[in-house]
N, C-alpha and C positions, 0 to 999 in steps of 0.2 A: 511831324515826327515832334521828339525834344527829348533833350535829356530830363532825366528821372531825378538822379543821382549825381553827386559828384563822380559814382563809376561804372554808372548805366544810361544808355541814352534808348530812346523807345521810338522802334522802326514801324513799317507797315507788316512787318510781318513776326516779331520777335523782339528781340532785343540787338541790345553793341556796346563792347566794351573792347578797351587801348591795350594789346595786346605787346606790352614790353620786350620783347623776344624780337616778334615780327613788325613793330614802330608802326602798324597800322589797327587799323579795324578789324575788327570779326566780329559776322553776323550771327544771333541763335534764332533759327528758328520756334518757335514757341506757336505751343494749340491741339490743338488731334492730330496733327501728322508730326509734328515737328517735341523739342527738348521739352519734357518738364523742367519748371521755374516753380522754385520755395518762394518765391515772391517779396523776399525783400531783396529791395532796391541796394538797400549799401553792402549786407553780407552775404549776395546771389548764390545761389547754389542750379549750378544746372544738371543733369539728365537725360542721354546717359552722354561718355567722354563729348568733346568738340573737335574736329578732324580739318583741317585747315589745306588743302593740299594746292598745287600747281605748280608754277614757276618762283624763285628768289631772284626777287625786286631788289633790286638797288633804290634805300629809302635813304632821304637825306635827313639830317637833323631836324629839320623844318617838316616833317613831314609828304613830300615829292616824292611820285615814281620818278625816277630817275634812269629806268631802263632797264631791261633781266643783267643780273651774274650768270655770266659765262663759263664755261672751261676754258682751258687750254687748249681746245680745241674750236675757241667762239660755239659752243654751243649756250644755250639758257641749260642751265639745271634747275633736277626739280627743289621742291619744296615741300616740305613735311611743319605743320604747328600742331598736333595730338595733346589734346591735358584735358585735366579733370578742374573744371569750377566747384568750388566746394567752401560753404561756407568761406567770399570773398579770397580762399589763397588758390594762387592754379600749378596745379599738378605736372607739370608737362611727363608725357612719355619719353621709353627711352628708344623713338623713333622718331622727332623733334632730327630736326638738321638744322638748328641753330643751338648757337652756344650756350642752351637753354635746355637743350638735353637731361630728360632723366630730374633738371632740378623741380623739389620739389617746397611748398609753402611758400610761396611765392604771392605777399600781394598783392592786390589787385587794386594796379592805379591809377590813380583820376585821372579823366580822361582832359589831355591838351589842350591847353588854347589852340592851338591853330585844327582842332576837327570841331570848337565852335560852332554853335549856329549857324553865323558873322564870319564862318570864312571855310564851310564845308557846307556841299550840298548833301541833304540826305532824299532818301527814298520811305 
């Protein structure tokens, strides 16, 4: 698969975009068993909301994983990134565990070079 616009990459099951809050790519499955998509690769809208959860990752400025962020007891901290992507704008929900919690109308950024076909393996 590959990049279909400055903002989206086509994957085997849908699309991926760069999340400025998590500093990583988020995948959105589309089709009969996935999210709806307005087919606009420059101002995408996916529905319903997208929620990515797991553990908080320490991501370097170069986009490399550098371990888990841990609490004072040394346990990895839970992570939630929950948003609506409408007309090319990210609208983060109030249950996000990052600094974009509740931020509205964040323009979908272009996919950084560090996530280009040449530098990142995609499926």
